[in-house]
mmCIF file as Biopython writes it, N, C-alpha, C and O atoms, coordinates in Angstrom:
data_model
#
loop_
_atom_site.group_PDB
_atom_site.id
_atom_site.type_symbol
_atom_site.label_atom_id
_atom_site.label_alt_id
_atom_site.label_comp_id
_atom_site.label_asym_id
_atom_site.label_entity_id
_atom_site.label_seq_id
_atom_site.pdbx_PDB_ins_code
_atom_site.Cartn_x
_atom_site.Cartn_y
_atom_site.Cartn_z
_atom_site.occupancy
_atom_site.B_iso_or_equiv
_atom_site.auth_seq_id
_atom_site.auth_asym_id
_atom_site.pdbx_PDB_model_num
ATOM 1   N N  . MET A ? 1  ? 0.853  -1.176 0.000  1.0 0.0 1  A 1 
ATOM 2   C CA . MET A ? 1  ? 0.000  0.000  0.000  1.0 0.0 1  A 1 
ATOM 3   C C  . MET A ? 1  ? 0.898  1.238  0.000  1.0 0.0 1  A 1 
ATOM 4   O O  . MET A ? 1  ? 1.829  1.340  0.799  1.0 0.0 1  A 1 
ATOM 5   N N  . GLN A ? 2  ? 0.614  2.158  -0.889 1.0 0.0 2  A 1 
ATOM 6   C CA . GLN A ? 2  ? 1.397  3.380  -0.962 1.0 0.0 2  A 1 
ATOM 7   C C  . GLN A ? 2  ? 0.641  4.531  -0.327 1.0 0.0 2  A 1 
ATOM 8   O O  . GLN A ? 2  ? -0.576 4.656  -0.466 1.0 0.0 2  A 1 
ATOM 9   N N  . VAL A ? 3  ? 1.384  5.358  0.367  1.0 0.0 3  A 1 
ATOM 10  C CA . VAL A ? 3  ? 0.804  6.537  0.993  1.0 0.0 3  A 1 
ATOM 11  C C  . VAL A ? 3  ? 1.039  7.701  0.045  1.0 0.0 3  A 1 
ATOM 12  O O  . VAL A ? 3  ? 2.168  7.934  -0.388 1.0 0.0 3  A 1 
ATOM 13  N N  . THR A ? 4  ? -0.015 8.428  -0.279 1.0 0.0 4  A 1 
ATOM 14  C CA . THR A ? 4  ? 0.135  9.576  -1.155 1.0 0.0 4  A 1 
ATOM 15  C C  . THR A ? 4  ? 0.727  10.740 -0.377 1.0 0.0 4  A 1 
ATOM 16  O O  . THR A ? 4  ? 0.699  10.766 0.854  1.0 0.0 4  A 1 
ATOM 17  N N  . GLN A ? 5  ? 1.267  11.709 -1.124 1.0 0.0 5  A 1 
ATOM 18  C CA . GLN A ? 5  ? 1.820  12.891 -0.470 1.0 0.0 5  A 1 
ATOM 19  C C  . GLN A ? 5  ? 0.762  13.613 0.348  1.0 0.0 5  A 1 
ATOM 20  O O  . GLN A ? 5  ? 1.036  14.064 1.460  1.0 0.0 5  A 1 
ATOM 21  N N  . ALA A ? 6  ? -0.443 13.724 -0.196 1.0 0.0 6  A 1 
ATOM 22  C CA . ALA A ? 6  ? -1.519 14.413 0.529  1.0 0.0 6  A 1 
ATOM 23  C C  . ALA A ? 6  ? -1.858 13.672 1.812  1.0 0.0 6  A 1 
ATOM 24  O O  . ALA A ? 6  ? -2.074 14.297 2.850  1.0 0.0 6  A 1 
ATOM 25  N N  . ASN A ? 7  ? -1.905 12.371 1.754  1.0 0.0 7  A 1 
ATOM 26  C CA . ASN A ? 7  ? -2.204 11.569 2.936  1.0 0.0 7  A 1 
ATOM 27  C C  . ASN A ? 7  ? -1.073 11.700 3.963  1.0 0.0 7  A 1 
ATOM 28  O O  . ASN A ? 7  ? -1.326 11.791 5.164  1.0 0.0 7  A 1 
ATOM 29  N N  . GLU A ? 8  ? 0.166  11.709 3.483  1.0 0.0 8  A 1 
ATOM 30  C CA . GLU A ? 8  ? 1.294  11.865 4.392  1.0 0.0 8  A 1 
ATOM 31  C C  . GLU A ? 8  ? 1.231  13.231 5.073  1.0 0.0 8  A 1 
ATOM 32  O O  . GLU A ? 8  ? 1.483  13.333 6.273  1.0 0.0 8  A 1 
ATOM 33  N N  . ARG A ? 9  ? 0.898  14.280 4.324  1.0 0.0 9  A 1 
ATOM 34  C CA . ARG A ? 9  ? 0.777  15.622 4.912  1.0 0.0 9  A 1 
ATOM 35  C C  . ARG A ? 9  ? -0.328 15.657 5.958  1.0 0.0 9  A 1 
ATOM 36  O O  . ARG A ? 9  ? -0.167 16.267 7.015  1.0 0.0 9  A 1 
ATOM 37  N N  . ARG A ? 10 ? -1.444 15.005 5.668  1.0 0.0 10 A 1 
ATOM 38  C CA . ARG A ? 10 ? -2.540 14.932 6.647  1.0 0.0 10 A 1 
ATOM 39  C C  . ARG A ? 10 ? -2.073 14.233 7.922  1.0 0.0 10 A 1 
ATOM 40  O O  . ARG A ? 10 ? -2.372 14.676 9.032  1.0 0.0 10 A 1 
ATOM 41  N N  . ASN A ? 11 ? -1.341 13.144 7.750  1.0 0.0 11 A 1 
ATOM 42  C CA . ASN A ? 11 ? -0.826 12.413 8.911  1.0 0.0 11 A 1 
ATOM 43  C C  . ASN A ? 11 ? 0.120  13.286 9.727  1.0 0.0 11 A 1 
ATOM 44  O O  . ASN A ? 11 ? 0.090  13.252 10.957 1.0 0.0 11 A 1 
ATOM 45  N N  . ILE A ? 12 ? 0.948  14.057 9.061  1.0 0.0 12 A 1 
ATOM 46  C CA . ILE A ? 12 ? 1.889  14.940 9.760  1.0 0.0 12 A 1 
ATOM 47  C C  . ILE A ? 12 ? 1.131  16.058 10.461 1.0 0.0 12 A 1 
ATOM 48  O O  . ILE A ? 12 ? 1.464  16.407 11.594 1.0 0.0 12 A 1 
ATOM 49  N N  . ASP A ? 13 ? 0.118  16.627 9.813  1.0 0.0 13 A 1 
ATOM 50  C CA . ASP A ? 13 ? -0.707 17.664 10.454 1.0 0.0 13 A 1 
ATOM 51  C C  . ASP A ? 13 ? -1.400 17.117 11.697 1.0 0.0 13 A 1 
ATOM 52  O O  . ASP A ? 13 ? -1.479 17.793 12.723 1.0 0.0 13 A 1 
ATOM 53  N N  . THR A ? 14 ? -1.900 15.893 11.596 1.0 0.0 14 A 1 
ATOM 54  C CA . THR A ? 14 ? -2.541 15.245 12.744 1.0 0.0 14 A 1 
ATOM 55  C C  . THR A ? 14 ? -1.529 15.025 13.862 1.0 0.0 14 A 1 
ATOM 56  O O  . THR A ? 14 ? -1.840 15.205 15.040 1.0 0.0 14 A 1 
ATOM 57  N N  . LEU A ? 15 ? -0.326 14.636 13.484 1.0 0.0 15 A 1 
ATOM 58  C CA . LEU A ? 15 ? 0.736  14.443 14.463 1.0 0.0 15 A 1 
ATOM 59  C C  . LEU A ? 15 ? 1.071  15.752 15.170 1.0 0.0 15 A 1 
ATOM 60  O O  . LEU A ? 15 ? 1.253  15.771 16.387 1.0 0.0 15 A 1 
ATOM 61  N N  . VAL A ? 16 ? 1.153  16.845 14.416 1.0 0.0 16 A 1 
ATOM 62  C CA . VAL A ? 16 ? 1.424  18.153 15.027 1.0 0.0 16 A 1 
ATOM 63  C C  . VAL A ? 16 ? 0.350  18.463 16.065 1.0 0.0 16 A 1 
ATOM 64  O O  . VAL A ? 16 ? 0.669  18.887 17.175 1.0 0.0 16 A 1 
ATOM 65  N N  . ALA A ? 17 ? -0.905 18.258 15.719 1.0 0.0 17 A 1 
ATOM 66  C CA . ALA A ? 17 ? -2.000 18.545 16.652 1.0 0.0 17 A 1 
ATOM 67  C C  . ALA A ? 17 ? -1.906 17.667 17.894 1.0 0.0 17 A 1 
ATOM 68  O O  . ALA A ? 17 ? -2.084 18.151 19.012 1.0 0.0 17 A 1 
ATOM 69  N N  . ARG A ? 18 ? -1.629 16.384 17.704 1.0 0.0 18 A 1 
ATOM 70  C CA . ARG A ? 18 ? -1.543 15.462 18.841 1.0 0.0 18 A 1 
ATOM 71  C C  . ARG A ? 18 ? -0.374 15.817 19.757 1.0 0.0 18 A 1 
ATOM 72  O O  . ARG A ? 18 ? -0.522 15.823 20.979 1.0 0.0 18 A 1 
ATOM 73  N N  . LEU A ? 19 ? 0.782  16.110 19.172 1.0 0.0 19 A 1 
ATOM 74  C CA . LEU A ? 19 ? 1.944  16.438 19.992 1.0 0.0 19 A 1 
ATOM 75  C C  . LEU A ? 19 ? 1.817  17.808 20.638 1.0 0.0 19 A 1 
ATOM 76  O O  . LEU A ? 19 ? 2.361  18.035 21.719 1.0 0.0 19 A 1 
ATOM 77  N N  . THR A ? 20 ? 1.111  18.717 19.994 1.0 0.0 20 A 1 
ATOM 78  C CA . THR A ? 20 ? 0.851  20.026 20.604 1.0 0.0 20 A 1 
ATOM 79  C C  . THR A ? 20 ? 0.044  19.845 21.885 1.0 0.0 20 A 1 
ATOM 80  O O  . THR A ? 20 ? 0.312  20.505 22.889 1.0 0.0 20 A 1 
ATOM 81  N N  . ALA A ? 21 ? -0.939 18.954 21.850 1.0 0.0 21 A 1 
ATOM 82  C CA . ALA A ? 21 ? -1.734 18.672 23.051 1.0 0.0 21 A 1 
ATOM 83  C C  . ALA A ? 21 ? -0.897 17.932 24.097 1.0 0.0 21 A 1 
ATOM 84  O O  . ALA A ? 21 ? -1.011 18.204 25.292 1.0 0.0 21 A 1 
ATOM 85  N N  . MET A ? 22 ? -0.076 17.017 23.655 1.0 0.0 22 A 1 
ATOM 86  C CA . MET A ? 22 ? 0.729  16.206 24.570 1.0 0.0 22 A 1 
ATOM 87  C C  . MET A ? 22 ? 1.823  17.039 25.243 1.0 0.0 22 A 1 
ATOM 88  O O  . MET A ? 22 ? 2.126  16.840 26.419 1.0 0.0 22 A 1 
ATOM 89  N N  . TYR A ? 23 ? 2.405  17.961 24.499 1.0 0.0 23 A 1 
ATOM 90  C CA . TYR A ? 23 ? 3.485  18.806 25.013 1.0 0.0 23 A 1 
ATOM 91  C C  . TYR A ? 23 ? 2.962  20.231 25.160 1.0 0.0 23 A 1 
ATOM 92  O O  . TYR A ? 23 ? 3.482  21.164 24.549 1.0 0.0 23 A 1 
ATOM 93  N N  . SER A ? 24 ? 1.936  20.381 25.973 1.0 0.0 24 A 1 
ATOM 94  C CA . SER A ? 24 ? 1.272  21.676 26.126 1.0 0.0 24 A 1 
ATOM 95  C C  . SER A ? 24 ? 2.182  22.734 26.744 1.0 0.0 24 A 1 
ATOM 96  O O  . SER A ? 24 ? 1.899  23.927 26.632 1.0 0.0 24 A 1 
ATOM 97  N N  . HIS A ? 25 ? 3.259  22.319 27.388 1.0 0.0 25 A 1 
ATOM 98  C CA . HIS A ? 25 ? 4.216  23.259 27.972 1.0 0.0 25 A 1 
ATOM 99  C C  . HIS A ? 25 ? 5.186  23.823 26.933 1.0 0.0 25 A 1 
ATOM 100 O O  . HIS A ? 25 ? 5.952  24.741 27.228 1.0 0.0 25 A 1 
ATOM 101 N N  . VAL A ? 26 ? 5.153  23.275 25.722 1.0 0.0 26 A 1 
ATOM 102 C CA . VAL A ? 26 ? 6.005  23.737 24.625 1.0 0.0 26 A 1 
ATOM 103 C C  . VAL A ? 26 ? 5.145  24.599 23.705 1.0 0.0 26 A 1 
ATOM 104 O O  . VAL A ? 26 ? 4.026  24.209 23.370 1.0 0.0 26 A 1 
ATOM 105 N N  . PRO A ? 27 ? 5.646  25.763 23.291 1.0 0.0 27 A 1 
ATOM 106 C CA . PRO A ? 27 ? 4.848  26.599 22.382 1.0 0.0 27 A 1 
ATOM 107 C C  . PRO A ? 27 ? 4.442  25.812 21.125 1.0 0.0 27 A 1 
ATOM 108 O O  . PRO A ? 27 ? 5.264  25.097 20.552 1.0 0.0 27 A 1 
ATOM 109 N N  . PRO A ? 28 ? 3.180  25.943 20.700 1.0 0.0 28 A 1 
ATOM 110 C CA . PRO A ? 28 ? 2.698  25.192 19.535 1.0 0.0 28 A 1 
ATOM 111 C C  . PRO A ? 28 ? 3.554  25.392 18.288 1.0 0.0 28 A 1 
ATOM 112 O O  . PRO A ? 28 ? 3.723  24.463 17.498 1.0 0.0 28 A 1 
ATOM 113 N N  . GLU A ? 29 ? 4.093  26.592 18.107 1.0 0.0 29 A 1 
ATOM 114 C CA . GLU A ? 29 ? 4.934  26.848 16.938 1.0 0.0 29 A 1 
ATOM 115 C C  . GLU A ? 29 ? 6.210  26.015 16.996 1.0 0.0 29 A 1 
ATOM 116 O O  . GLU A ? 29 ? 6.713  25.555 15.970 1.0 0.0 29 A 1 
ATOM 117 N N  . ARG A ? 30 ? 6.726  25.827 18.208 1.0 0.0 30 A 1 
ATOM 118 C CA . ARG A ? 30 ? 7.937  25.022 18.380 1.0 0.0 30 A 1 
ATOM 119 C C  . ARG A ? 30 ? 7.648  23.560 18.078 1.0 0.0 30 A 1 
ATOM 120 O O  . ARG A ? 30 ? 8.456  22.885 17.440 1.0 0.0 30 A 1 
ATOM 121 N N  . VAL A ? 31 ? 6.503  23.068 18.531 1.0 0.0 31 A 1 
ATOM 122 C CA . VAL A ? 31 ? 6.111  21.686 18.235 1.0 0.0 31 A 1 
ATOM 123 C C  . VAL A ? 31 ? 6.035  21.500 16.723 1.0 0.0 31 A 1 
ATOM 124 O O  . VAL A ? 31 ? 6.590  20.543 16.182 1.0 0.0 31 A 1 
ATOM 125 N N  . ALA A ? 32 ? 5.354  22.409 16.047 1.0 0.0 32 A 1 
ATOM 126 C CA . ALA A ? 32 ? 5.215  22.316 14.591 1.0 0.0 32 A 1 
ATOM 127 C C  . ALA A ? 32 ? 6.579  22.374 13.915 1.0 0.0 32 A 1 
ATOM 128 O O  . ALA A ? 32 ? 6.832  21.625 12.971 1.0 0.0 32 A 1 
ATOM 129 N N  . ASP A ? 33 ? 7.459  23.251 14.384 1.0 0.0 33 A 1 
ATOM 130 C CA . ASP A ? 33 ? 8.803  23.362 13.804 1.0 0.0 33 A 1 
ATOM 131 C C  . ASP A ? 33 ? 9.586  22.060 13.971 1.0 0.0 33 A 1 
ATOM 132 O O  . ASP A ? 33 ? 10.255 21.608 13.042 1.0 0.0 33 A 1 
ATOM 133 N N  . VAL A ? 34 ? 9.499  21.466 15.150 1.0 0.0 34 A 1 
ATOM 134 C CA . VAL A ? 34 ? 10.213 20.209 15.399 1.0 0.0 34 A 1 
ATOM 135 C C  . VAL A ? 34 ? 9.681  19.115 14.487 1.0 0.0 34 A 1 
ATOM 136 O O  . VAL A ? 34 ? 10.453 18.418 13.827 1.0 0.0 34 A 1 
ATOM 137 N N  . VAL A ? 35 ? 8.362  18.963 14.450 1.0 0.0 35 A 1 
ATOM 138 C CA . VAL A ? 35 ? 7.765  17.904 13.627 1.0 0.0 35 A 1 
ATOM 139 C C  . VAL A ? 35 ? 8.122  18.112 12.157 1.0 0.0 35 A 1 
ATOM 140 O O  . VAL A ? 35 ? 8.522  17.167 11.479 1.0 0.0 35 A 1 
ATOM 141 N N  . ARG A ? 36 ? 7.982  19.325 11.669 1.0 0.0 36 A 1 
ATOM 142 C CA . ARG A ? 36 ? 8.266  19.589 10.249 1.0 0.0 36 A 1 
ATOM 143 C C  . ARG A ? 36 ? 9.762  19.447 9.950  1.0 0.0 36 A 1 
ATOM 144 O O  . ARG A ? 36 ? 10.140 19.014 8.861  1.0 0.0 36 A 1 
ATOM 145 N N  . GLY A ? 37 ? 10.602 19.809 10.906 1.0 0.0 37 A 1 
ATOM 146 C CA . GLY A ? 37 ? 12.041 19.615 10.717 1.0 0.0 37 A 1 
ATOM 147 C C  . GLY A ? 37 ? 12.417 18.148 10.644 1.0 0.0 37 A 1 
ATOM 148 O O  . GLY A ? 37 ? 13.209 17.739 9.795  1.0 0.0 37 A 1 
ATOM 149 N N  . VAL A ? 38 ? 11.847 17.365 11.536 1.0 0.0 38 A 1 
ATOM 150 C CA . VAL A ? 38 ? 12.107 15.920 11.504 1.0 0.0 38 A 1 
ATOM 151 C C  . VAL A ? 38 ? 11.555 15.334 10.206 1.0 0.0 38 A 1 
ATOM 152 O O  . VAL A ? 38 ? 12.211 14.508 9.572  1.0 0.0 38 A 1 
ATOM 153 N N  . HIS A ? 39 ? 10.374 15.750 9.814  1.0 0.0 39 A 1 
ATOM 154 C CA . HIS A ? 39 ? 9.768  15.245 8.583  1.0 0.0 39 A 1 
ATOM 155 C C  . HIS A ? 39 ? 10.662 15.547 7.381  1.0 0.0 39 A 1 
ATOM 156 O O  . HIS A ? 39 ? 10.805 14.707 6.493  1.0 0.0 39 A 1 
ATOM 157 N N  . ALA A ? 40 ? 11.252 16.714 7.346  1.0 0.0 40 A 1 
ATOM 158 C CA . ALA A ? 40 ? 12.115 17.100 6.225  1.0 0.0 40 A 1 
ATOM 159 C C  . ALA A ? 40 ? 13.330 16.175 6.094  1.0 0.0 40 A 1 
ATOM 160 O O  . ALA A ? 40 ? 13.865 16.002 4.999  1.0 0.0 40 A 1 
ATOM 161 N N  . ARG A ? 41 ? 13.758 15.589 7.199  1.0 0.0 41 A 1 
ATOM 162 C CA . ARG A ? 41 ? 14.899 14.663 7.149  1.0 0.0 41 A 1 
ATOM 163 C C  . ARG A ? 41 ? 14.607 13.433 6.304  1.0 0.0 41 A 1 
ATOM 164 O O  . ARG A ? 41 ? 15.530 12.749 5.860  1.0 0.0 41 A 1 
ATOM 165 N N  . TYR A ? 42 ? 13.338 13.150 6.080  1.0 0.0 42 A 1 
ATOM 166 C CA . TYR A ? 42 ? 12.938 11.959 5.341  1.0 0.0 42 A 1 
ATOM 167 C C  . TYR A ? 42 ? 12.623 12.248 3.876  1.0 0.0 42 A 1 
ATOM 168 O O  . TYR A ? 42 ? 12.165 11.360 3.158  1.0 0.0 42 A 1 
ATOM 169 N N  . ASP A ? 43 ? 12.861 13.469 3.429  1.0 0.0 43 A 1 
ATOM 170 C CA . ASP A ? 43 ? 12.638 13.793 2.022  1.0 0.0 43 A 1 
ATOM 171 C C  . ASP A ? 43 ? 13.484 12.874 1.144  1.0 0.0 43 A 1 
ATOM 172 O O  . ASP A ? 43 ? 14.670 12.659 1.394  1.0 0.0 43 A 1 
ATOM 173 N N  . GLY A ? 44 ? 12.847 12.349 0.124  1.0 0.0 44 A 1 
ATOM 174 C CA . GLY A ? 44 ? 13.547 11.502 -0.826 1.0 0.0 44 A 1 
ATOM 175 C C  . GLY A ? 44 ? 13.774 10.076 -0.375 1.0 0.0 44 A 1 
ATOM 176 O O  . GLY A ? 44 ? 14.376 9.288  -1.104 1.0 0.0 44 A 1 
ATOM 177 N N  . ARG A ? 45 ? 13.312 9.731  0.798  1.0 0.0 45 A 1 
ATOM 178 C CA . ARG A ? 45 ? 13.495 8.362  1.296  1.0 0.0 45 A 1 
ATOM 179 C C  . ARG A ? 45 ? 12.371 7.464  0.782  1.0 0.0 45 A 1 
ATOM 180 O O  . ARG A ? 45 ? 11.243 7.918  0.592  1.0 0.0 45 A 1 
ATOM 181 N N  . PRO A ? 46 ? 12.682 6.200  0.561  1.0 0.0 46 A 1 
ATOM 182 C CA . PRO A ? 46 ? 11.632 5.259  0.148  1.0 0.0 46 A 1 
ATOM 183 C C  . PRO A ? 46 ? 10.775 4.847  1.353  1.0 0.0 46 A 1 
ATOM 184 O O  . PRO A ? 46 ? 10.990 5.318  2.470  1.0 0.0 46 A 1 
ATOM 185 N N  . LEU A ? 47 ? 9.834  3.989  1.116  1.0 0.0 47 A 1 
ATOM 186 C CA . LEU A ? 47 ? 8.950  3.462  2.157  1.0 0.0 47 A 1 
ATOM 187 C C  . LEU A ? 47 ? 8.226  4.573  2.904  1.0 0.0 47 A 1 
ATOM 188 O O  . LEU A ? 47 ? 8.313  4.661  4.129  1.0 0.0 47 A 1 
ATOM 189 N N  . ARG A ? 48 ? 7.527  5.403  2.185  1.0 0.0 48 A 1 
ATOM 190 C CA . ARG A ? 48 ? 6.829  6.557  2.744  1.0 0.0 48 A 1 
ATOM 191 C C  . ARG A ? 48 ? 5.766  6.158  3.757  1.0 0.0 48 A 1 
ATOM 192 O O  . ARG A ? 48 ? 5.367  6.976  4.585  1.0 0.0 48 A 1 
ATOM 193 N N  . GLU A ? 49 ? 5.302  4.914  3.703  1.0 0.0 49 A 1 
ATOM 194 C CA . GLU A ? 49 ? 4.256  4.469  4.613  1.0 0.0 49 A 1 
ATOM 195 C C  . GLU A ? 49 ? 4.676  4.624  6.078  1.0 0.0 49 A 1 
ATOM 196 O O  . GLU A ? 49 ? 3.835  4.840  6.951  1.0 0.0 49 A 1 
ATOM 197 N N  . TYR A ? 50 ? 5.973  4.513  6.339  1.0 0.0 50 A 1 
ATOM 198 C CA . TYR A ? 50 ? 6.472  4.522  7.704  1.0 0.0 50 A 1 
ATOM 199 C C  . TYR A ? 50 ? 6.980  5.886  8.166  1.0 0.0 50 A 1 
ATOM 200 O O  . TYR A ? 50 ? 7.304  6.055  9.342  1.0 0.0 50 A 1 
ATOM 201 N N  . VAL A ? 51 ? 7.051  6.845  7.272  1.0 0.0 51 A 1 
ATOM 202 C CA . VAL A ? 51 ? 7.619  8.146  7.613  1.0 0.0 51 A 1 
ATOM 203 C C  . VAL A ? 51 ? 6.887  8.809  8.782  1.0 0.0 51 A 1 
ATOM 204 O O  . VAL A ? 51 ? 7.556  9.263  9.711  1.0 0.0 51 A 1 
ATOM 205 N N  . PRO A ? 52 ? 5.535  8.891  8.791  1.0 0.0 52 A 1 
ATOM 206 C CA . PRO A ? 52 ? 4.882  9.521  9.945  1.0 0.0 52 A 1 
ATOM 207 C C  . PRO A ? 52 ? 5.232  8.858  11.282 1.0 0.0 52 A 1 
ATOM 208 O O  . PRO A ? 52 ? 5.372  9.548  12.292 1.0 0.0 52 A 1 
ATOM 209 N N  . LEU A ? 53 ? 5.372  7.560  11.298 1.0 0.0 53 A 1 
ATOM 210 C CA . LEU A ? 53 ? 5.755  6.849  12.524 1.0 0.0 53 A 1 
ATOM 211 C C  . LEU A ? 53 ? 7.162  7.243  12.961 1.0 0.0 53 A 1 
ATOM 212 O O  . LEU A ? 53 ? 7.395  7.516  14.139 1.0 0.0 53 A 1 
ATOM 213 N N  . PHE A ? 54 ? 8.100  7.275  12.012 1.0 0.0 54 A 1 
ATOM 214 C CA . PHE A ? 54 ? 9.468  7.675  12.342 1.0 0.0 54 A 1 
ATOM 215 C C  . PHE A ? 54 ? 9.517  9.121  12.813 1.0 0.0 54 A 1 
ATOM 216 O O  . PHE A ? 54 ? 10.229 9.453  13.761 1.0 0.0 54 A 1 
ATOM 217 N N  . VAL A ? 55 ? 8.752  9.979  12.141 1.0 0.0 55 A 1 
ATOM 218 C CA . VAL A ? 55 ? 8.719  11.391 12.525 1.0 0.0 55 A 1 
ATOM 219 C C  . VAL A ? 55 ? 8.206  11.525 13.949 1.0 0.0 55 A 1 
ATOM 220 O O  . VAL A ? 55 ? 8.771  12.281 14.740 1.0 0.0 55 A 1 
ATOM 221 N N  . GLU A ? 56 ? 7.142  10.801 14.287 1.0 0.0 56 A 1 
ATOM 222 C CA . GLU A ? 56 ? 6.586  10.875 15.637 1.0 0.0 56 A 1 
ATOM 223 C C  . GLU A ? 56 ? 7.627  10.459 16.678 1.0 0.0 56 A 1 
ATOM 224 O O  . GLU A ? 56 ? 7.798  11.140 17.690 1.0 0.0 56 A 1 
ATOM 225 N N  . ARG A ? 57 ? 8.307  9.366  16.439 1.0 0.0 57 A 1 
ATOM 226 C CA . ARG A ? 57 ? 9.313  8.889  17.408 1.0 0.0 57 A 1 
ATOM 227 C C  . ARG A ? 57 ? 10.419 9.913  17.615 1.0 0.0 57 A 1 
ATOM 228 O O  . ARG A ? 57 ? 10.799 10.204 18.750 1.0 0.0 57 A 1 
ATOM 229 N N  . HIS A ? 58 ? 10.929 10.452 16.533 1.0 0.0 58 A 1 
ATOM 230 C CA . HIS A ? 58 ? 12.034 11.411 16.643 1.0 0.0 58 A 1 
ATOM 231 C C  . HIS A ? 58 ? 11.568 12.735 17.230 1.0 0.0 58 A 1 
ATOM 232 O O  . HIS A ? 58 ? 12.285 13.345 18.023 1.0 0.0 58 A 1 
ATOM 233 N N  . ALA A ? 59 ? 10.380 13.187 16.854 1.0 0.0 59 A 1 
ATOM 234 C CA . ALA A ? 59 ? 9.859  14.447 17.388 1.0 0.0 59 A 1 
ATOM 235 C C  . ALA A ? 59 ? 9.615  14.328 18.886 1.0 0.0 59 A 1 
ATOM 236 O O  . ALA A ? 59 ? 9.923  15.258 19.631 1.0 0.0 59 A 1 
ATOM 237 N N  . LYS A ? 60 ? 9.072  13.214 19.341 1.0 0.0 60 A 1 
ATOM 238 C CA . LYS A ? 60 ? 8.861  13.012 20.769 1.0 0.0 60 A 1 
ATOM 239 C C  . LYS A ? 60 ? 10.182 13.064 21.530 1.0 0.0 60 A 1 
ATOM 240 O O  . LYS A ? 60 ? 10.262 13.632 22.619 1.0 0.0 60 A 1 
ATOM 241 N N  . ARG A ? 61 ? 11.202 12.471 20.950 1.0 0.0 61 A 1 
ATOM 242 C CA . ARG A ? 61 ? 12.514 12.491 21.587 1.0 0.0 61 A 1 
ATOM 243 C C  . ARG A ? 61 ? 13.018 13.924 21.714 1.0 0.0 61 A 1 
ATOM 244 O O  . ARG A ? 61 ? 13.516 14.323 22.766 1.0 0.0 61 A 1 
ATOM 245 N N  . GLU A ? 62 ? 12.886 14.700 20.632 1.0 0.0 62 A 1 
ATOM 246 C CA . GLU A ? 62 ? 13.350 16.085 20.671 1.0 0.0 62 A 1 
ATOM 247 C C  . GLU A ? 62 ? 12.501 16.944 21.600 1.0 0.0 62 A 1 
ATOM 248 O O  . GLU A ? 62 ? 13.033 17.773 22.338 1.0 0.0 62 A 1 
ATOM 249 N N  . LEU A ? 63 ? 11.192 16.752 21.568 1.0 0.0 63 A 1 
ATOM 250 C CA . LEU A ? 63 ? 10.305 17.536 22.428 1.0 0.0 63 A 1 
ATOM 251 C C  . LEU A ? 63 ? 10.488 17.168 23.888 1.0 0.0 63 A 1 
ATOM 252 O O  . LEU A ? 63 ? 10.279 18.005 24.767 1.0 0.0 63 A 1 
ATOM 253 N N  . GLY A ? 64 ? 10.871 15.942 24.159 1.0 0.0 64 A 1 
ATOM 254 C CA . GLY A ? 64 ? 11.132 15.506 25.528 1.0 0.0 64 A 1 
ATOM 255 C C  . GLY A ? 64 ? 12.269 16.282 26.171 1.0 0.0 64 A 1 
ATOM 256 O O  . GLY A ? 64 ? 12.348 16.373 27.396 1.0 0.0 64 A 1 
ATOM 257 N N  . GLU A ? 65 ? 13.145 16.838 25.356 1.0 0.0 65 A 1 
ATOM 258 C CA . GLU A ? 65 ? 14.255 17.634 25.864 1.0 0.0 65 A 1 
ATOM 259 C C  . GLU A ? 65 ? 13.771 18.940 26.496 1.0 0.0 65 A 1 
ATOM 260 O O  . GLU A ? 65 ? 14.521 19.587 27.226 1.0 0.0 65 A 1 
ATOM 261 N N  . PHE A ? 66 ? 12.528 19.330 26.221 1.0 0.0 66 A 1 
ATOM 262 C CA . PHE A ? 66 ? 11.971 20.550 26.791 1.0 0.0 66 A 1 
ATOM 263 C C  . PHE A ? 66 ? 11.457 20.323 28.211 1.0 0.0 66 A 1 
ATOM 264 O O  . PHE A ? 66 ? 11.084 21.270 28.903 1.0 0.0 66 A 1 
ATOM 265 N N  . GLY A ? 67 ? 11.441 19.066 28.637 1.0 0.0 67 A 1 
ATOM 266 C CA . GLY A ? 67 ? 10.970 18.747 29.988 1.0 0.0 67 A 1 
ATOM 267 C C  . GLY A ? 67 ? 9.456  18.785 30.089 1.0 0.0 67 A 1 
ATOM 268 O O  . GLY A ? 67 ? 8.766  19.283 29.200 1.0 0.0 67 A 1 
ATOM 269 N N  . ALA A ? 68 ? 8.974  18.264 31.156 1.0 0.0 68 A 1 
ATOM 270 C CA . ALA A ? 68 ? 7.511  18.183 31.335 1.0 0.0 68 A 1 
ATOM 271 C C  . ALA A ? 68 ? 7.006  19.338 32.154 1.0 0.0 68 A 1 
ATOM 272 O O  . ALA A ? 68 ? 5.805  19.436 32.407 1.0 0.0 68 A 1 
#
């Protein structure tokens, strides 16, 4: 199953919203910047189906550095 670019963008937007709620102590713009920055690291990579999952894992790690 292939994930379309539009579907991947929707998944990333949903991830931004979820992580914004989860990391409410971090400014929403910072959450979005982290998620979009991590997502950009996967540009040109194959297996797009897994990119949102990888982005979530890496973004959580980076956002965790802001403390709870």
